[in-house]
N, C-alpha and C positions, 0 to 999 in steps of 0.2 A: 247894698243897693241892688234892686232887682235888675235883671238884664232887660234892655229895651229892644224890642223886635218890631220892625216896621212892617206890620201886617198889610197895610194898604199897598205898599209897593210890591210885596211878594205876591199878593192876590192879583194885582194888575198884571204882573209878569206872567203868572199862570193863565190868566184869562186871555191874554194876547196869544199865547201858544195854543190854547184850546180853541180859540176862534180860527186859527190857521188850520187846525186839524178837522174842522167841520167837513163832513162828506166822506171822511175816511171810513173804512170797513171795520166792523167788530170793535174790539176794545181800543183800537187806535184813535177813536173819536172821543172817548169819554173817560179813559183812565190816564191820569197825569203822566206817569213814567213812560207808558207805552206811547202816548201821544207826543210827548217831548222828543223821544227818539225818532219817531216817524217824521215829525216836522223838521228836525235837524237834518235827517237824511234827505228829505224832499228838497229842502233849501240848497243843500249841496249839489244835488242833481240839477236843480234849476240853474245854478251858477255855471256848472260845467256845460250844460246843454245850450245855454245862450251862446257860448263860443262854438260848440259843435254845429249848431244850426247854420252858422255862416259857412262852415266848411261843406256841409251837406248841400246847401243851395248852390254853392259854386260848382260842385260836382254835377248837380242836376243841369245847370246852365250849360256846362261844357258838353254834356251828353246831347242836349237839344240842339246846340250849335253844330255839333259833329253830324247829327242826323240830317239837319238842313243842308249842311255843306256837301255831304256825300250825294244827295239828290242831284246836285249840280256838278258832280265829278271831282270834288276836292275833299281832302281829308281835313280834320280839324286843325292840325298843326300847320299845314300848308296855307289854309284859309286865314288863320290868325297871323301868320308871318306876312302874308301879302297885305292883310288889312293894316298892319302896323307900318309896312313899307309905303303904302299908298297915303298914309297920313289921316285916315278916317279914325276919329276918336269916339267909337261907340264901345261901351263896356259890355261885359258878358251878359249881364242881366237884360239889357235892352236888346242885344242880338238874339238871345234865347226867346224873348217875347216875340220878336219879329219872325223868327224861324217857325214858331209854333202857331201864332195867331194871325200873322200877316205874311204869308209865304211870297206874295208878289213883291212886297217891299224888301224882303230878304233876298229875293232873286235879283232885285235892282242893285242891292249892296254887293252881291257876288259878282255881277257883271261889271260894276265899277272897279272891283278889286282885280278882276281878270285883265 
């Protein structure tokens, strides 16, 4: 009895990967083995960097809050400690936005904390 091969499923699987490889440079976009490797690598980076993005943004927010706090004579750690002690529940994302885009509102928060 001849071997049965499901060409429909394997073709669909390859088409799915080739669609993901659209826009890649050189043979990565149209040669199956090269495209498959490139797509797998890219999906791995995408998974890793979804986590890294959260870390990167937290660091950016801390830098912005620190810069805003130092204008008012406080370091980041002193400011955050006083903020927690005073019971103001603003997260770093909101504080960073205030420090950068609304300095007068950030100054009001700093005065409340002092």
